[in-house]
Each structure stands twice: as C-alpha cells, then as structure tokens.
OpenMM code with the backbone's topology and positions (N, CA, C; nanometers):
from openmm import Vec3, app, unit

residues = "MET ILE ARG ALA ILE ALA ARG GLY ARG THR ASN GLN GLU ILE ALA ALA ALA LEU PHE ILE THR LEU SER THR VAL LYS SER HIS LEU ALA THR ILE GLN THR LYS LEU GLY VAL ARG ASN ARG VAL GLU ILE ALA ALA TRP ALA TRP GLU SER ARG LEU MET ASP SER".split()
positions = [
    Vec3(8.5069, -12.7816, -1.7732),
    Vec3(8.4595, -12.6470, -1.7935),
    Vec3(8.5426, -12.5477, -1.7121),
    Vec3(8.5849, -12.5860, -1.5933),
    Vec3(8.6670, -12.4960, -1.5125),
    Vec3(8.7982, -12.4660, -1.5839),
    Vec3(8.8562, -12.5655, -1.6465),
    Vec3(8.9818, -12.5428, -1.7202),
    Vec3(8.9604, -12.4460, -1.8355),
    Vec3(8.8477, -12.4577, -1.9040),
    Vec3(8.8181, -12.3666, -2.0149),
    Vec3(8.8033, -12.2234, -1.9643),
    Vec3(8.7381, -12.2076, -1.8499),
    Vec3(8.7227, -12.0750, -1.7899),
    Vec3(8.8601, -12.0193, -1.7534),
    Vec3(8.9433, -12.1028, -1.6924),
    Vec3(9.0771, -12.0595, -1.6509),
    Vec3(9.1642, -12.0240, -1.7705),
    Vec3(9.1368, -12.0830, -1.8857),
    Vec3(9.2126, -12.0512, -2.0074),
    Vec3(9.1587, -11.9260, -2.0761),
    Vec3(9.0519, -11.8679, -2.0220),
    Vec3(8.9975, -11.7438, -2.0770),
    Vec3(8.8954, -11.7624, -2.1860),
    Vec3(8.8399, -11.8810, -2.1994),
    Vec3(8.7397, -11.9054, -2.3031),
    Vec3(8.6095, -11.8335, -2.2680),
    Vec3(8.5412, -11.7859, -2.3708),
    Vec3(8.4118, -11.7203, -2.3500),
    Vec3(8.3041, -11.8269, -2.3325),
    Vec3(8.1890, -11.7842, -2.2841),
    Vec3(8.0766, -11.8771, -2.2702),
    Vec3(8.0413, -11.9391, -2.4054),
    Vec3(8.0442, -11.8584, -2.5088),
    Vec3(8.0113, -11.9071, -2.6438),
    Vec3(8.1124, -12.0125, -2.6896),
    Vec3(8.2397, -11.9887, -2.6653),
    Vec3(8.3429, -12.0851, -2.7033),
    Vec3(8.3278, -12.2165, -2.6265),
    Vec3(8.2945, -12.2057, -2.4988),
    Vec3(8.2743, -12.3262, -2.4177),
    Vec3(8.1542, -12.4041, -2.4685),
    Vec3(8.0465, -12.3343, -2.4989),
    Vec3(7.9258, -12.3997, -2.5503),
    Vec3(7.9556, -12.4747, -2.6806),
    Vec3(8.0270, -12.4111, -2.7693),
    Vec3(8.0599, -12.4746, -2.8975),
    Vec3(8.1500, -12.5963, -2.8783),
    Vec3(8.2484, -12.5839, -2.7902),
    Vec3(8.3418, -12.6937, -2.7677),
    Vec3(8.2755, -12.8148, -2.7021),
    Vec3(8.1782, -12.7886, -2.6151),
    Vec3(8.1124, -12.8979, -2.5422),
    Vec3(7.9793, -12.9406, -2.6044),
    Vec3(7.9410, -12.8745, -2.7144),
    Vec3(7.8154, -12.9052, -2.7842),
    Vec3(7.6952, -12.8913, -2.6912),
    Vec3(7.6943, -12.7811, -2.6150),
    Vec3(7.5821, -12.7500, -2.5273),
    Vec3(7.5376, -12.6075, -2.5558),
    Vec3(7.4213, -12.5708, -2.5031),
    Vec3(7.3694, -12.4370, -2.5298),
    Vec3(7.4367, -12.3344, -2.4393),
    Vec3(7.4268, -12.2113, -2.4803),
    Vec3(7.4819, -12.1010, -2.4030),
    Vec3(7.4161, -12.0938, -2.2651),
    Vec3(7.2860, -12.1169, -2.2601),
    Vec3(7.2168, -12.1125, -2.1308),
    Vec3(7.2639, -12.2238, -2.0380),
    Vec3(7.3013, -12.3388, -2.0938),
    Vec3(7.3548, -12.4478, -2.0121),
    Vec3(7.4903, -12.4086, -1.9547),
    Vec3(7.5726, -12.3444, -2.0345),
    Vec3(7.7028, -12.2970, -1.9859),
    Vec3(7.6815, -12.1992, -1.8712),
    Vec3(7.5904, -12.1057, -1.8889),
    Vec3(7.5643, -12.0065, -1.7845),
    Vec3(7.5130, -12.0730, -1.6572),
    Vec3(7.4301, -12.1736, -1.6726),
    Vec3(7.3786, -12.2466, -1.5572),
    Vec3(7.4906, -12.3187, -1.4829),
    Vec3(7.5770, -12.3858, -1.5588),
    Vec3(7.6912, -12.4550, -1.4967),
    Vec3(7.7852, -12.3553, -1.4286),
    Vec3(7.8065, -12.2424, -1.4929),
    Vec3(7.8926, -12.1388, -1.4370),
    Vec3(7.8379, -12.0904, -1.3027),
    Vec3(7.7080, -12.0679, -1.2958),
    Vec3(7.6454, -12.0238, -1.1706),
    Vec3(7.6598, -12.1306, -1.0624),
    Vec3(7.6431, -12.2569, -1.0999),
    Vec3(7.6573, -12.3666, -1.0043),
    Vec3(7.8006, -12.3755, -0.9525),
    Vec3(7.8965, -12.3619, -1.0423),
    Vec3(8.0383, -12.3652, -1.0027),
    Vec3(8.0688, -12.2503, -0.9071),
    Vec3(8.0201, -12.1312, -0.9389),
    Vec3(8.0429, -12.0159, -0.8520),
    Vec3(7.9870, -12.0407, -0.7125),
    Vec3(7.8689, -12.0966, -0.7047),
    Vec3(7.8063, -12.1253, -0.5757),
    Vec3(7.8865, -12.2288, -0.4981),
    Vec3(7.9241, -12.3370, -0.5646),
    Vec3(7.9974, -12.4440, -0.4966),
    Vec3(8.1340, -12.3992, -0.4483),
    Vec3(8.2006, -12.3148, -0.5254),
    Vec3(8.3332, -12.2676, -0.4860),
    Vec3(8.3266, -12.1466, -0.3929),
    Vec3(8.2095, -12.0843, -0.3844),
    Vec3(8.1945, -11.9654, -0.3016),
    Vec3(8.2673, -11.8453, -0.3571),
    Vec3(8.2641, -11.8318, -0.4906),
    Vec3(8.3306, -11.7198, -0.5567),
    Vec3(8.2273, -11.6326, -0.6266),
    Vec3(8.2693, -11.5108, -0.6652),
    Vec3(8.1762, -11.4145, -0.7226),
    Vec3(8.1758, -11.4082, -0.8742),
    Vec3(8.2859, -11.4475, -0.9375),
    Vec3(8.2923, -11.4317, -1.0826),
    Vec3(8.3898, -11.5323, -1.1443),
    Vec3(8.3999, -11.5292, -1.2777),
    Vec3(8.4839, -11.6260, -1.3488),
    Vec3(8.6327, -11.6033, -1.3241),
    Vec3(8.6710, -11.4817, -1.2887),
    Vec3(8.8114, -11.4547, -1.2563),
    Vec3(8.8505, -11.5326, -1.1308),
    Vec3(8.7628, -11.5332, -1.0325),
    Vec3(8.7903, -11.6081, -0.9100),
    Vec3(8.7874, -11.7591, -0.9356),
    Vec3(8.7065, -11.8044, -1.0300),
    Vec3(8.7079, -11.9465, -1.0678),
    Vec3(8.8440, -11.9807, -1.1276),
    Vec3(8.8933, -11.8944, -1.2154),
    Vec3(9.0244, -11.9170, -1.2773),
    Vec3(9.1346, -11.9178, -1.1725),
    Vec3(9.1280, -11.8250, -1.0794),
    Vec3(9.2285, -11.8204, -0.9726),
    Vec3(9.2235, -11.9477, -0.8899),
    Vec3(9.1039, -11.9948, -0.8584),
    Vec3(9.0878, -12.1185, -0.7827),
    Vec3(9.1492, -12.2364, -0.8586),
    Vec3(9.1255, -12.2423, -0.9890),
    Vec3(9.1788, -12.3517, -1.0711),
    Vec3(9.3309, -12.3538, -1.0680),
    Vec3(9.3933, -12.2365, -1.0791),
    Vec3(9.5394, -12.2289, -1.0758),
    Vec3(9.5922, -12.2624, -0.9369),
    Vec3(9.5290, -12.2093, -0.8327),
    Vec3(9.5726, -12.2354, -0.6964),
    Vec3(9.5568, -12.3834, -0.6580),
    Vec3(9.4545, -12.4471, -0.7163),
    Vec3(9.4281, -12.5881, -0.6887),
    Vec3(9.5081, -12.6812, -0.7795),
    Vec3(9.5937, -12.6215, -0.8611),
    Vec3(9.6806, -12.6955, -0.9531),
    Vec3(9.6038, -12.7804, -1.0552),
    Vec3(9.4874, -12.7299, -1.0959),
    Vec3(9.4141, -12.7959, -1.2033),
    Vec3(9.4741, -12.7631, -1.3391),
    Vec3(9.5500, -12.6528, -1.3437),
    Vec3(9.6076, -12.6073, -1.4697),
    Vec3(9.7549, -12.6416, -1.4762),
    Vec3(9.8015, -12.6698, -1.5975),
    Vec3(9.9439, -12.6925, -1.6192),
    Vec3(10.0160, -12.5589, -1.6193),
    Vec3(10.1411, -12.5609, -1.5870),
    Vec3(10.2208, -12.4368, -1.5855),
    Vec3(10.2412, -12.3840, -1.7248),
] * unit.nanometer
topology = app.Topology()
chain = topology.addChain("A")
for resn in residues:
    res = topology.addResidue(resn, chain)
    for name in ("N", "CA", "C"):
        topology.addAtom(name, app.Element.getBySymbol(name[0]), res)
C-alpha cells in the first residue's frame, strides 16, 4: 500500500486494486501515518522514496 501511495494512487484506486473497501484503505492509511510519524500521504511517499522502497 505504501508503494501505491508513493506512485500517486488515490484511495479509490488502492481499494479497487487490493479488493478492499475505501474505509479499510483510510484506516490503513491512518495507521501508516501514525507508525511513520508523518502528517499526510505526501510525507508517506517521501518516506518511501527516502527508504528506497521505490525503484528509480
């Protein structure tokens, strides 16, 4: 899910790709934000790139 966020996918696109509900995506997003100590999905994407989770 972090990779999808870093690629700019919307919550709806992530839900469809993972066959989960929109509310589940939002819940996971909130959990990820808390665990990483970030405020929004932009900071999640930045973390993913800085942590080398994404390909160049």
